[in-house]
C-alpha positions in Angstrom: -1.2 -17.8 -2.4 -1.4 -15.6 -5.4 1.2 -12.8 -6.0 1.7 -9.9 -8.3 5.2 -8.7 -9.1 5.6 -5.1 -8.0 8.6 -2.9 -7.2 11.0 -5.9 -7.4 9.1 -8.2 -5.0 6.1 -10.5 -4.9 3.0 -8.9 -3.3 0.2 -11.1 -2.1 -3.2 -10.3 -3.6 -6.6 -11.6 -2.7 -7.7 -13.1 -6.1 -6.6 -14.1 -9.5 -9.0 -11.6 -11.0 -7.2 -8.8 -9.1 -3.8 -10.1 -10.1 -4.8 -10.2 -13.7 -6.3 -6.7 -13.6 -9.8 -8.0 -14.3 -11.7 -6.4 -11.4 -13.9 -3.5 -12.5 -14.0 -4.7 -16.2 -17.6 -5.8 -16.9 -17.1 -8.2 -19.9 -13.5 -9.1 -20.5 -12.5 -11.9 -23.0 -9.7 -13.8 -21.4 -7.7 -16.3 -23.4 -5.4 -18.7 -21.6 -2.4 -20.1 -23.5 0.8 -21.9 -22.8 1.1 -24.8 -20.3 1.2 -25.8 -16.7 -2.2 -24.8 -15.4 -4.5 -23.2 -18.0 -7.6 -25.1 -17.2 -7.0 -24.6 -13.4 -6.6 -20.9 -14.0 -9.9 -20.7 -15.9 -11.7 -22.8 -13.3 -10.5 -20.5 -10.6 -11.4 -17.3 -12.5 -14.9 -18.7 -13.1 -15.4 -19.5 -9.4 -14.2 -16.0 -8.5 -16.7 -14.4 -10.9 -19.5 -16.6 -9.4 -18.6 -15.7 -5.9 -18.7 -12.0 -6.8 -22.3 -12.5 -8.1 -21.3 -12.3 -11.8 -22.1 -14.9 -14.4 -19.4 -16.2 -16.7 -19.1 -18.2 -19.9 -16.2 -20.6 -20.6 -15.3 -22.1 -24.0 -12.3 -23.2 -26.0 -10.8 -22.5 -29.4 -8.9 -25.8 -29.4 -9.8 -28.8 -27.2 -10.7 -29.0 -23.6 -11.6 -32.0 -21.3 -15.3 -32.3 -20.5 -15.9 -32.6 -16.8 -18.8 -34.4 -15.2 -20.4 -31.1 -14.1 -23.9 -29.9 -14.9 -22.7 -26.6 -16.3 -20.9 -28.4 -19.2 -22.9 -28.7 -22.4 -22.0 -29.7 -26.0 -24.8 -28.3 -27.9 -24.5 -24.6 -28.9 -27.9 -23.5 -27.8 -28.5 -20.0 -26.5 -31.6 -21.3 -24.6 -29.5 -24.0 -22.8 -26.7 -21.6 -22.1 -29.2 -19.2 -20.5 -30.7 -22.0 -18.4 -27.2 -23.0 -17.1 -26.2 -19.4 -16.3 -29.4 -18.9 -14.3 -28.9 -22.2 -12.4 -25.2 -22.2 -11.8 -23.8 -18.8 -12.7 -21.5 -20.4 -15.3 -21.8 -22.2 -18.6 -19.0 -24.2 -20.2 -19.9 -24.7 -23.9 -18.3 -26.5 -26.8 -19.0 -29.1 -29.4 -18.2 -32.9 -29.1 -14.6 -34.0 -29.8 -12.9 -37.4 -29.5 -11.3 -38.6 -26.2 -13.8 -37.1 -23.8 -13.0 -33.6 -25.0 -14.9 -30.6 -26.4 -13.8 -28.3 -29.2 -14.9 -24.8 -30.2 -18.3 -23.6 -31.1 -19.4 -22.3 -34.5 -18.8 -18.6 -35.3 -22.5 -17.8 -35.3 -22.8 -19.1 -31.8 -19.8 -17.0 -30.7 -21.8 -14.0 -31.8 -24.5 -15.1 -29.4 -21.9 -15.3 -26.6 -20.6 -11.8 -27.3 -24.2 -10.5 -27.2 -24.6 -11.7 -23.6 -22.1 -9.1 -22.4 -20.6 -11.4 -19.8 -17.0 -12.3 -19.0 -15.8 -15.0 -21.3 -12.9 -17.3 -20.5 -11.3 -19.3 -23.3 -8.8 -22.1 -23.3 -6.8 -21.2 -26.4 -4.0 -23.8 -26.4 -3.2 -27.4 -25.6 -0.1 -28.8 -23.9 -1.0 -32.4 -22.9 -0.6 -31.6 -19.2 3.0 -30.7 -19.6 4.4 -27.6 -17.7 6.0 -25.9 -20.8 5.1 -25.4 -24.4 6.3 -23.7 -27.6 3.3 -23.3 -30.0 3.1 -24.8 -33.4 2.4 -23.0 -36.7 -1.4 -22.7 -36.1 -1.2 -22.2 -32.3 -2.4 -20.7 -30.1 -5.9 -19.9 -31.4 -6.5 -16.5 -29.8 -9.7 -14.7 -31.0 -9.4 -11.1 -32.1 -12.1 -10.2 -29.5 -9.6 -11.1 -26.7 -8.9 -8.4 -24.2 -6.6 -10.2 -21.9 -4.1 -13.0 -22.6 -2.7 -15.2 -19.8 0.5 -17.0 -20.9 0.9 -19.8 -18.4 4.1 -21.7 -17.3 4.7 -24.4 -14.8 7.7 -23.7 -12.6 8.2 -27.5 -12.1 9.8 -27.4 -15.6 12.9 -25.6 -14.2 15.8 -28.0 -13.8 14.2 -30.7 -15.9 15.2 -31.7 -19.4 13.4 -30.0 -22.3 12.4 -33.3 -23.8 10.7 -34.4 -20.6 8.7 -31.3 -19.7 8.0 -29.4 -22.9 5.2 -29.9 -25.5 6.9 -29.5 -28.9 10.4 -29.8 -27.4 12.2 -29.5 -30.8 10.7 -26.0 -31.3 11.7 -25.0 -27.8 15.3 -26.2 -28.3 15.5 -24.3 -31.6 14.3 -21.1 -30.0 16.5 -21.4 -27.0 19.5 -22.6 -29.1 19.8 -25.7 -26.9 19.6 -29.5 -27.2 16.4 -31.2 -26.1 18.4 -33.1 -23.5 19.5 -29.9 -21.8 17.7 -28.6 -18.7 15.2 -25.7 -18.5 16.4 -22.6 -16.7 14.7 -19.5 -15.3 16.3 -17.6 -18.2 14.7 -20.0 -20.6 11.2 -19.4 -19.3 11.7 -15.6 -19.3 13.0 -15.8 -22.9 10.0 -17.9 -24.1 7.5 -15.7 -22.2 8.8 -12.6 -24.0 9.1 -14.2 -27.4 6.7 -13.4 -30.3 7.4 -16.9 -31.4 6.4 -18.5 -28.1 4.5 -16.8 -25.2 3.4 -13.7 -27.1 2.5 -15.5 -30.3 -0.9 -14.5 -31.5 -1.5 -11.9 -28.8 -3.8 -9.2 -30.2 -1.9 -5.8 -30.2 -4.5 -4.2 -27.8 -4.8 -7.1 -25.4 -3.3 -7.0 -22.0 -0.5 -9.6 -21.8 0.2 -11.3 -18.5 2.7 -14.0 -17.7 1.5 -16.6 -15.1 4.1 -18.6 -13.3 2.2 -21.4 -11.7 3.2 -24.2 -9.2 5.3 -21.9 -6.9 4.7 -24.4 -4.2 7.8 -24.0 -2.1 10.5 -21.5 -1.3 12.9 -22.6 -4.0 10.2 -22.2 -6.7 9.2 -18.8 -5.4 12.8 -17.7 -5.6 12.9 -19.0 -9.1 9.7 -17.1 -9.9 11.2 -13.9 -8.5 14.2 -14.3 -10.8 12.0 -14.8 -13.8 10.0 -11.8 -12.9 13.1 -9.7 -12.7 14.2 -11.0 -16.1 10.8 -10.2 -17.6 10.9 -6.7 -16.2 14.1 -6.2 -18.1 12.2 -7.3 -21.2 9.5 -4.7 -20.5 7.0 -7.2 -19.4 5.6 -6.0 -16.1 2.4 -8.0 -15.7 3.4 -11.2 -14.0 1.4 -13.4 -11.6 2.9 -16.1 -9.4 0.6 -18.8 -8.0 0.9 -21.8 -5.7 -0.6 -24.8 -7.4 -2.8 -25.8 -4.4 -4.5 -22.4 -4.5 -5.8 -23.2 -8.0 -7.5 -26.4 -7.2 -10.6 -25.5 -5.2 
């Protein structure tokens, strides 16, 4: 299930695009940052665009795992990109990086991507598959063309020790005024999501900022998500998506 937070409750919506306010926008540039499901969110958004009959381009400004899929390619070629879009409705483009990953494309190729006038989905952060992250000095890498930022958090971090579930735990502990051995609370996630030194770091002033609470896979986590939503509303952040993890793996 995918929910939007409205009027103090979680309201089920039909798609991640709808929840993120992307329907009816012809060529958004969506940057996903944070932890706990960025790639899965991008994968789902890409599939939703394809199912709606719209082509989509995916890339990264940091590093992203290369999947064994025909729409992945590591040569910034406009001709190749066009061929993949025609064949599969999607093109995931980057340049080679160590460890089976890809990294960003040259600036001149980004210009070719913008010229396509298609939705562009960007993985703008890395978290080593952990559910929580506080960014480093040069993170996240959010391009100024970004129109929508998704700041992703895994609800499985709640109740766990900061040092066990957070990428850059020392930074998180400093921001939260806690020890890295202390446990993550709903209040902690709300604080980080609202902070200009954490979730909102690097978000362009005109971009739509949306918090994504992922892995709400049971009643307890959904109750936790609802608590975080209420806390964020008090911090004047009204765009919040809550998702069950299974719904993101399709």
